[in-house]
N, C-alpha and C positions, 0 to 999 in steps of 0.2 A: 664734599666738605662744605661747610658753611663759610660765608665770607661776610664779615661785618665791617665793610668800608665802602665808600663811594666808588663807583667804577673808575673815575678819573683821579683817585687818590694818589698823590705823589709819593708820600712816605708811608710804608707799612711795615709791620712786624708780625711775627708768628707767635701765637699763644696756644696753650693747651692746658689740660688738667693732669697733674701727675697721678698715675693710677694708684699708687700705694696709699696716698692720703687725700687726694682730691684737690691739693693746693694748686693755685694758678701759677703757671710757669711760662717763661719766655725763651725762645730759641736764641742762642748766642752765636757769635762768629766762629767759635771753636766746636760747634755742634753739640753743645751741652745745653742743659735747661737750667735757668736761674729763676728764683722767686722775685728778683728785682727787675722791673721794667728798664731800669738804667743800664742793665747788662745786655739788653736785647740787641740783636743785629737789626739795623733798619735798612730796608730795601728802598731804593730811589727809582721809581718807575715801574711800569707793568711787568716787563720781562724779568727784572731783578726780583720783584715780589713773587712771581710764579716760581722762579728758581728757589727762592727761600722757602716757599711753601712745600715744594717737592722735597727739600732737605728735611723739613720737619715731619712730613708724612711718613718718612722711613721709620721713625720711632714708634709709630702706631702698630705696625705689623712687621715682622713676626714677634718682636720683643714685647710689645704692649707696655711700653714705659709710660706712655701718655695717652689720653683720650681727647677727642674733639679738637683736633689740630686745625687752626684756621688763621687767615690773615685778618688784621684789623688796622685801621688807620691811626697813625700817630703824628704828632707835631714835634718838631725839634725846636726847643726854646733855649734861651741862655741858661736856664736852670736845669736843662736836660730833656729827656724824652718824656712826652706827656700823651696820654691816650686822648684821641680826638672826640670820643663819644662818652656820654654819661655811663652807658652800659659797661664799657671797658674800665672806666675810672672806678666804678663800684666793684667790678671783679678784682681789680688791683688792690683795693683797700679792704675788701671784705664786707660782711653784712652791714646794712645801715641801721638796723634796729637796736643793736647793742654795741655802741661805740666804745664801751669799756672792755670789750673782749677783742681778741684777734689782732690783726695788724694795726687797726686804728689805735688801740690802747698802747701798743708798742711805740708807734709814731708819736703819740701824745706825750709819752714819757721822754722822748728824745727832745721834743720842742718845749718841754716845761722848764 
């Protein structure tokens, strides 16, 4: 499985793509998948991250609920959980070429 975080990353979460529609999802503390990064369980340290990844990988086989399960680095801020990399921020928000569509359009309506 791919890992999109620094080796020494302190905080990590697990992400995947939901098989039925390709939407980016995040593993939660109750072993479900949420479309919101704010619902993600955050692992603190290497051992906790490995255990979290193992829990997420269970959903790949045999049920094939999600694809491409991997860890990525997050930061915990006063505003909530934030992806540490541009790649994951883009995956979270959706395509960058049409901000009038997808999650960006929905968020813009909330902030308007």
